[in-house]
BALUMDO-248471 format. One record per residue (C-alpha): residue number from 1; x, y, z. Coordinates in steps of 0.05 Angstrom, whole numbers, plus 5000, padded with zeros to 4 digits. Layout:
BEGIN
{nr:NUM; u:X; v:Y; w:Z}
...
//
This chain:
BEGIN
{nr:1; u:3301; v:2693; w:5293}
{nr:2; u:3270; v:2662; w:5356}
{nr:3; u:3250; v:2600; w:5316}
{nr:4; u:3321; v:2593; w:5288}
{nr:5; u:3351; v:2599; w:5358}
{nr:6; u:3303; v:2545; w:5385}
{nr:7; u:3320; v:2500; w:5326}
{nr:8; u:3395; v:2508; w:5336}
{nr:9; u:3389; v:2495; w:5411}
{nr:10; u:3346; v:2433; w:5398}
{nr:11; u:3397; v:2408; w:5347}
{nr:12; u:3453; v:2419; w:5397}
{nr:13; u:3415; v:2382; w:5451}
{nr:14; u:3403; v:2324; w:5404}
{nr:15; u:3476; v:2322; w:5386}
{nr:16; u:3494; v:2317; w:5460}
{nr:17; u:3442; v:2263; w:5471}
{nr:18; u:3467; v:2228; w:5409}
{nr:19; u:3528; v:2202; w:5445}
{nr:20; u:3491; v:2184; w:5509}
{nr:21; u:3430; v:2147; w:5484}
{nr:22; u:3433; v:2093; w:5429}
{nr:23; u:3358; v:2101; w:5413}
{nr:24; u:3367; v:2175; w:5399}
{nr:25; u:3429; v:2159; w:5358}
{nr:26; u:3387; v:2111; w:5316}
{nr:27; u:3331; v:2162; w:5306}
{nr:28; u:3379; v:2218; w:5287}
{nr:29; u:3413; v:2175; w:5235}
{nr:30; u:3353; v:2187; w:5190}
{nr:31; u:3359; v:2263; w:5196}
{nr:32; u:3434; v:2275; w:5194}
{nr:33; u:3431; v:2316; w:5130}
{nr:34; u:3375; v:2361; w:5154}
{nr:35; u:3409; v:2374; w:5221}
{nr:36; u:3475; v:2389; w:5185}
{nr:37; u:3439; v:2439; w:5141}
{nr:38; u:3410; v:2474; w:5202}
{nr:39; u:3477; v:2479; w:5236}
{nr:40; u:3521; v:2491; w:5175}
{nr:41; u:3480; v:2525; w:5120}
{nr:42; u:3500; v:2513; w:5048}
{nr:43; u:3542; v:2564; w:5012}
{nr:44; u:3499; v:2617; w:4977}
{nr:45; u:3504; v:2623; w:4902}
{nr:46; u:3541; v:2681; w:4869}
{nr:47; u:3474; v:2709; w:4846}
{nr:48; u:3449; v:2709; w:4918}
{nr:49; u:3512; v:2745; w:4941}
{nr:50; u:3511; v:2797; w:4886}
{nr:51; u:3436; v:2807; w:4886}
{nr:52; u:3426; v:2805; w:4811}
{nr:53; u:3446; v:2763; w:4751}
{nr:54; u:3507; v:2778; w:4708}
{nr:55; u:3458; v:2793; w:4652}
{nr:56; u:3422; v:2846; w:4693}
{nr:57; u:3489; v:2874; w:4717}
{nr:58; u:3513; v:2879; w:4645}
{nr:59; u:3447; v:2912; w:4624}
{nr:60; u:3449; v:2967; w:4678}
{nr:61; u:3524; v:2977; w:4677}
{nr:62; u:3540; v:2950; w:4747}
{nr:63; u:3615; v:2942; w:4739}
{nr:64; u:3627; v:2916; w:4810}
{nr:65; u:3575; v:2861; w:4803}
{nr:66; u:3605; v:2839; w:4736}
{nr:67; u:3674; v:2837; w:4768}
{nr:68; u:3648; v:2792; w:4823}
{nr:69; u:3619; v:2744; w:4771}
{nr:70; u:3684; v:2743; w:4733}
{nr:71; u:3724; v:2729; w:4797}
{nr:72; u:3675; v:2673; w:4814}
{nr:73; u:3691; v:2640; w:4746}
{nr:74; u:3623; v:2651; w:4714}
{nr:75; u:3616; v:2627; w:4642}
{nr:76; u:3615; v:2693; w:4604}
{nr:77; u:3587; v:2661; w:4540}
{nr:78; u:3526; v:2628; w:4572}
{nr:79; u:3461; v:2657; w:4546}
{nr:80; u:3399; v:2681; w:4581}
{nr:81; u:3338; v:2698; w:4538}
{nr:82; u:3384; v:2682; w:4479}
{nr:83; u:3437; v:2734; w:4494}
{nr:84; u:3505; v:2733; w:4528}
{nr:85; u:3526; v:2786; w:4579}
{nr:86; u:3566; v:2820; w:4523}
{nr:87; u:3503; v:2826; w:4481}
{nr:88; u:3469; v:2862; w:4539}
{nr:89; u:3528; v:2908; w:4552}
{nr:90; u:3532; v:2925; w:4477}
{nr:91; u:3458; v:2937; w:4471}
{nr:92; u:3457; v:2984; w:4531}
{nr:93; u:3523; v:3017; w:4511}
{nr:94; u:3565; v:3000; w:4572}
{nr:95; u:3637; v:3003; w:4547}
{nr:96; u:3670; v:2988; w:4613}
{nr:97; u:3628; v:2925; w:4621}
{nr:98; u:3643; v:2906; w:4549}
{nr:99; u:3718; v:2914; w:4562}
{nr:100; u:3715; v:2872; w:4626}
{nr:101; u:3677; v:2817; w:4590}
{nr:102; u:3721; v:2815; w:4528}
{nr:103; u:3787; v:2818; w:4566}
{nr:104; u:3762; v:2759; w:4608}
{nr:105; u:3743; v:2715; w:4550}
{nr:106; u:3674; v:2734; w:4525}
{nr:107; u:3663; v:2713; w:4453}
{nr:108; u:3659; v:2778; w:4412}
{nr:109; u:3624; v:2741; w:4356}
{nr:110; u:3572; v:2702; w:4396}
{nr:111; u:3504; v:2701; w:4363}
{nr:112; u:3440; v:2715; w:4401}
{nr:113; u:3374; v:2680; w:4387}
{nr:114; u:3363; v:2725; w:4327}
{nr:115; u:3432; v:2712; w:4298}
{nr:116; u:3459; v:2780; w:4318}
{nr:117; u:3529; v:2791; w:4346}
{nr:118; u:3547; v:2842; w:4400}
{nr:119; u:3573; v:2887; w:4343}
{nr:120; u:3504; v:2885; w:4311}
{nr:121; u:3475; v:2908; w:4377}
{nr:122; u:3518; v:2971; w:4380}
{nr:123; u:3541; v:2986; w:4309}
{nr:124; u:3511; v:3056; w:4310}
{nr:125; u:3558; v:3074; w:4367}
{nr:126; u:3626; v:3085; w:4334}
{nr:127; u:3671; v:3078; w:4396}
{nr:128; u:3637; v:3013; w:4417}
{nr:129; u:3640; v:2986; w:4346}
{nr:130; u:3714; v:3003; w:4340}
{nr:131; u:3727; v:2970; w:4407}
{nr:132; u:3694; v:2905; w:4386}
{nr:133; u:3727; v:2906; w:4317}
{nr:134; u:3795; v:2916; w:4351}
{nr:135; u:3781; v:2851; w:4388}
{nr:136; u:3758; v:2813; w:4325}
{nr:137; u:3685; v:2830; w:4329}
{nr:138; u:3643; v:2824; w:4265}
{nr:139; u:3571; v:2835; w:4246}
{nr:140; u:3527; v:2775; w:4231}
{nr:141; u:3529; v:2794; w:4157}
{nr:142; u:3605; v:2794; w:4157}
{nr:143; u:3606; v:2725; w:4190}
{nr:144; u:3556; v:2699; w:4138}
{nr:145; u:3599; v:2726; w:4081}
{nr:146; u:3660; v:2690; w:4110}
{nr:147; u:3623; v:2624; w:4111}
{nr:148; u:3598; v:2634; w:4039}
{nr:149; u:3668; v:2652; w:4013}
{nr:150; u:3698; v:2589; w:4042}
//
């Protein structure tokens, strides 16, 4: 904290001197970006603000964190370790998270790195399976059968 205060005071002093002394103005021109970053720090990422990834939030059932990601415009179909947030929510049986993701545009038939859909991940849980089917969810086998029949 002390170091930060000293740095800010030094930066402020340099800014004041900037106008008064052309030599200092010339020297500071090489460090404008660094000084700006000290005075006005860059905006933290959504992950830094929430404290976990959307994948982890979906895995542990952290509804508030998932809502923050959705409000920030996070791509709900992006994969981490081959799975979307919906795959994680389905695998760990978090219906409220699944509902949030689906209502906000998550692909119910996205395939993970093994070719499984979210429905494949929770098909033994009837209420979750029915929920995904209601929103057009299919198993990977059903999707394969559709391709073959066409």
